N, C-alpha and C positions, 0 to 999 in steps of 0.2 A: 413677238419674237423668242425666239425654243427656248423653257427656263430647264438645260438639264441638271438640277437643285435636287436638294434635301430639305423641304419650305419645313417650318414647324413655328405654325401659331398661337402664338400665346398674348394676351388680354395682360395690361402693365395693372395687376391685380398689386403684387409685389414685389417692388422696385429692389431690387439688389445694389443696394445704396451702402456706398463704404464706411463700417462701419468702425470710426478712430477711438479707439477704447482694447482693453484683453483681450475681449471676443474673438478680433476676426482681424487676422493681419493683414488681409488682401487693403489695399488701398486705389483698386480702381478697377470700378463698374464692371458689374458681370452682364451681359446679357443671358436675357430670359434662355434658361434651357441648359446653362454648363453648369459643368457640375466641377466645385475649386477647393479643394484641402490643404490647407495650412498648418503644419506642426507649430505648438507655440512656442515649444518646450525645447529651450536651446541644442539639447542629446540629439531631436529630430529631425533638424531644420537641414541638415543634408537628405538626397532625395537616396531613401535605401531602399532597396525591393525586396522581400519578404515575403516566397508565397505557402501556403500550405498543402503544397505539391510544387516537388522538380523544379527546378528553373525550364522555361524554355527555349529550344536555342535560335529563334525570335518570335519576334510579337507582327500579327497581320489582321489589318485592318479589315475588314469581308461590308463594307455598307451598298447598302442596295436603296434605291433611287427609282426615278420616273423620269419620264421625258414628257413635258405636254406642251404643248404647240402654240398656247394661250399667255397673255399676262395671267398671275396668276389672282393679282388682285381683284378681277376681270370673273375671274371663274368664282373668286368669291363672294360677290356679289351674286352671281346667277344662282349660286347656291342658297342662300338667302331669298333671292326669289323664289323660290320651288321652279327651276331648272336645272332637271341632274341631268343631260345630255352630253353630257364630258365628260371627254375619258382618256388618258396619258397613251401616249402614243406605244409605249413601250416603258417592257422595264430597263433599271441598267444594275452591273454591277459595280464597285468600285468608277464608276461612269461611262462605262461601257456598257455597249451591247450585248454585245457579241453571235456568234456568228449564225442565231438561228433568226437575224433581222438582217434585211438590205436595202441600199439606202441607193438607187441612181445604177441598180443592175449588180453592185460591187456588197460581199457580205460586210458582213462592221467586225472592227477585231472587235476584240473579248478582251478581259480580265485574266490574266496569266500571272502563276505562281510558282516559280522553281521553286522543285524542293529536290532535298538530300536522301540519301536513304540514312533512315533511324535516327532522323533528327525527329524535334518534339518543336511543331509551329502552336502555339498559341495567339487564337483567332478572335481576334473582337467583332466582333460581329454586334451589327446597328440597325433598323428596318427606317430610314425613313423616311419611309414615302407617305401619300395623302388619306388613303383610301383602305389597299389591306396587307391583310397576314399571309407571312410569305411561308412553305416549306422550302429546303436547304438539305443538298446533301450531296457528297460526294461518291463517286462512285468508286468503290472495291477498300469505302475508308470508316473508319469510327469515332462520334465526336467523343470526346469525356465532358461536359459541360462540368467548367469550376466555379463559375459566381452568374447571376443577373443582377441586370441594375447596379451593377459596382458593391452584391455580397455575393461572399462564398454561400456556396450551398455542398453539401456531401455530394460527391465527385459519382459522375450521374451518364453510365454509357452508354450512348443509341447510335443507333447510322441514321438521327433525321432530329433537324431541329424545326420547333415551329418561333417564329417571332415576328409579335404583332408592332404596330406602328407605332415609335416611341421607346419600344423595351430594348435591352442591351445583354449580348447575351456574350460571356468567357467562353471558348472552348479549345481542346487541348485534343491536336490533331497528330499522329505518328508516322513517318512516314514509312511504313513497311510493307506495300501493296510490295508489286513484282515491276521492275523500270517499264514505264513507257507516258500515258499522258490520258487523266485522266479527268472527268468533267462535272464541275461545280454547278450543281443549276438550283435556282431559286425562282421558284414556283408561287402563282397567289391563291390561294384559296377564295372557295364565293360559295357565298349560301344557293341549294339548288332552289330549283324553279318550284311554289313559285313565286321565290324570291325572283325583283329584276336582277335582270343580268349583265355584264358588264366582260367585254371583249379579255380573250385568254392573255395573261401576263407570264410571260417568263427568261430568263437569265440565263448564262453559262458565261465562265471563265472555263480555263483549263489548270490543273495540275498537271506541270510537267515533270519527272523525274533527270534532272542531272547525272544521267551516267555514262553518257556516249551511245547508250547501246538505243535511245528514240531519244532525240529532238525535238523542240518548234517545228522542226524542217523538214524532221522525217517523212513519213510516204503514211505509218501507223495511225488511225484514226485512234482519238482519241475515247475511251471505255463512257457510255453515259451511264449512269443512272436508274435505279429503275423510281420514278415518283408517283407518288400519291394522286388519286382521281383532283382534281382540284376542286369536287364537289363534296371530298370528305373532309368532315370538321372535327372532326373523333380523333384524327391523328393529332392534332390540337390540342384537345382535350385530354391523354392521355400524356402527351411530351406534359405538359405545363402539368398536369397533376402526380407526374414523378421527381419533383426538384422539389431540398429540403434541404434545410437552414443551415450551413457547418459553425453550431450552433458552439460547438468546445473551443471555435478560435473567435468568434464572434463575442464570448459567454456574452450572449444577447438572453434576459431571462421575459417571457411572454408571462405579459401581469393576468393574472388569475380570472376577474371580472371586467365587466364595462363597466364607465359612469355613467352611459349615454350604450344608447341602441337605436339606431336608423333602419328600415326597411323602404328601398328606395327603387324602385322600378324605373329601368329605362327601354326608352321607345319613340315612337310619334305618334304625331296627331296632328290637330290642322288647328286655323283659327282663322275668322274669316279676316278677308284682306278690308273692308270696308264693313261698316255698324256692328250690328252684333247676332246677327244671321243671314245663311249665307245656302245654299248649296256645298256639299261636301262629297267624300267620293269622289277625289280626282278633279271638279271640277275649276275653271282658273276664277273660279268666287273667291277659294282658300285657297289661304299657301299650306304646305308641310314644313313642319317643327317637327326637332328632338326634342324630349322630354323628362323631364326627371321627377317624381311622385308624382305626373302627367299638369306640372309647365317650364314652359318653355324657355330659357335664361336670355335677356334681353343687357345694355349693358346702360346701368341708371343716365340721366342726365342729372352730374354732378360738375359744381365749381371747380373742381382737382381731381387727380388722381385719391379715388378711395383708398388707398395705405397712405396718404397726407389726412386724406376725412379721418380718418377711422386716430389718428397721431394726436389732431388735432381734437375730436372730438367736437366737428360741425357737423349743425344739421344735415348734411347732405345726408350721413346714412343711417336719416329717418325713414326716405325714402326708398331701402332696400325691405326688403319681405320675403321673411323665413320661410325658411325650405323644411315642408312639413315631414314629422315623424313616419307616416305612412300613405300611400297612395289614396284620393279621393274613394276609390270605388273597387273592389277587392274581386276577380273574376279566374278565370281558368287564363294564367299569363302567356299560355305557350299553343295554345291551340294554333294547333296547323292551319284553322280555317281562317283564321282572323288575319292572315294575311293576302288572297287579294283584297283589293278595295269590294266591296259591297256592304251590305245591310247589316251584317252582324258585325265588319268591323267599324262601320259609321255610325254604330250607339255610341263608341272610345274614340271616336275622333278629336270630337270638341275638347280644345284645352287654354288653357292660356296663357298670356306672358306675364314672367316679372323678374325685380331682379333678386334673386334669390339669393339670400346667406345665412349660413347655418353660425352660435357664436356659442366656443366652447371656453372653459373655464381653464386658466394655464396647467397641464398636469392631466386632468380628464384624459381616460381611457373611454374611446371608444369604438364602437363597435357596428358595422353597416354589415346588410346583405344587400348586396346587388342583385338585382333579379329581372333577368331580359327577358322581353314580351313580344309577341310573332305580332302584333297589329302594325300592318301592310309589310313591315318586312321582319326574318328572325334572326339579324346581324348579330355579331358579336360584339361585344362591347370594350377595348383595349383602357378603364379607366382607370388616369393618373392624377394623384395631387401632386400636386410642390408643395416645395417645404418639408416634404415627411416621407421616414419610409414608412411603410406597412409589414401587418407579419399576415398572410395572404392562410388561413386558417382551413377553405376548408372551400369545393367545388361540387359543382352537383348537376345534372340533366335535367329538365323539367321544372314544377314548380317547388321551391322553399318552403318545409315544413317543421317547422324549430323542433317543433313532438319526437322528429325524427332526426333529421338533422345535426342537431348541437352536437348531441353524442360521435357524428365524423368530425370536432375538432383537434386540429393537431396542435397542443400549449406544449407539445414536448422542442420540436423542429421545424415549424413552419417557416415557408421560405422567404426571405425579408426585399421586398419589393420598394417602387414608388408607382407602380404601373401592376393593375391588375387584369388578365383577360379573361372578362365575363364570358362565359361559354353562350354557344350558341343557341337557344329558345331551352337556359336554361340562369343557373348563380353561382356568385363568388363569396366567400364569409370571412371580413378583412378588418381588424385591431388596428387601431393605431395611437400613441401617443400623443393628444397634444402637446407641445412642450418647447414648437417654435413659436414663438408670439411674434405677429402678423397679422397682412391678410394673404391668402393662401386660395387658388383658384383648385376646383375639380374639377375636370371635365373628361368624356369624350375624345381619345386620338384620331378616333376615326375624323377625317378633316369635316366627312357634311354631316357631320354627324354638330360637330363642333360650331360651324358657321351656323347648324340648324338650332344650337338654341341648348344642347346635354349639355349640361356645363352648370355648378354652385361657384359662389364665394364663401371658406371657409377660414373666419375671422377668430385668433386665438388671441385672447385676452392676455395682458402684463401677468408675470407671479406675480413674489412676495422681494424680491433682490431687481441690483440695478441690474447684473449680470440673465437676469429670465424677461425683462422689460423690454419692448423694443426702445430702439435708441432714436434717435433725432434723424431728422436730415441731414445732409451733409448743407454747408452753404452752398458750395457751389451746383447744386440744385439745379437744374432750368426747370423755369417753369415753360410748360405747352398747353398748344389748345388741346379739349378734350374734346374728340368727336365722336358720330356713333359709327364704328366703324370695329369691327371686329381686328386690326390690328389699327387701333388709335396711334396718334402722335407721340403717346409717351413710350411706343411700345423703343423708337430710336432716341435709344440715354448715347449724350454724346458728354467726354470731356473734350481735354483741348490736348492729347494725344491721339484719340481715336475717335474713331465715326464710327458708329456698331450700322448694320444696315440691315432692311428686316427678315432677312433670312438669314443665319449662323451658319459660318459653313464649319465642315467637321473637318 
């Protein structure tokens, strides 16, 4: 059955159980990936909207999605079995293909945004696809980016937005063009050959001015924007590099020093299907996996979900493997000669599987440099940390060099994100404060990387007070069977009021 959905898979590491104490006012389960904000001060319990910019005239969600003509559980199983021939049938904008597609010989309807001259529109843009980063443009208009991942940024004016899976961007658009129609186009980018290629994915809707001069029924065709080449990944690099935090409003202080520092390579490798030795470089005897520091994540065989095992200090936690500080081997991580299968990358392919975990003391300041590699592919990697925000200190192309690159760190107004895009054959440096006790997932938001094992568990220990400690699970928490699947039964949290499906609705 076709899936016109925007699925987000999340492992059941941190359950959003209701906390019956003053810390959290919400009294129901939250499906993974949802963001809930609750005011606890009586004076702030009413819904009050205040922005560090003039109030927009209208809010407009723009959700970039995909259409899959296959069961998504089967897609996940195939990816974990090193089968990568499946691709979405097309891209969608707010659930519609747009007029670049035709079904049974008829052009598909596209999303239509009717605007009034002079009005300001706040676009809440979400990339909810499985695989691709997208470029978004509106012909004849500019965006003013004002927030990313629910954190304000210094207003940044641009004619193009780059958004990776899992990212959210808020941007103002002023209807200041001549009356008429203008296409709003979303184009997926991808690394150039010799990286594996997928079909070009593009969708578009239309911005129409409601002035009587031209309407959606008029004869004048909409104006199309000039899009970047689908293999141009530098437009994404510059877009993300131009974002800075509006720290005057947020009053965020970047910690000056880190207590712990990790250097994590993100890339591909292989493991043998059976036994300790096998032919590699694309043979059927090996399985392609995604790794962090050359270890591919696998869900541990525990008797209960990890959050409960951590809370009750059970022996299940003993089977976890510590995420190493550094990769086991240092090489030219961004050597493009490693992309095609062959003897050069074959020496780097062998990897291992493990239930990767890293423990942090409450309040620890953690620095992570994510280094992309070119082993068998040179994709970017949108790394997402559950339960925390991150300061994105710097990014670069090529191999990270601490002696050179630490001086580039922005400690004044770095953007605050819950996802950081590690650029293609490049690196990104982040800093976060481990102040949210519990068991959290760090993973790549490209679904095929996630399914293949580009993930690790971050455990934040309790702090010294009740308010800084993990509360006990609610009495009504249902026991679920634990299975080896990227979407285990624990994901389907149920209450007497609501049943959440495995795919979150936006």
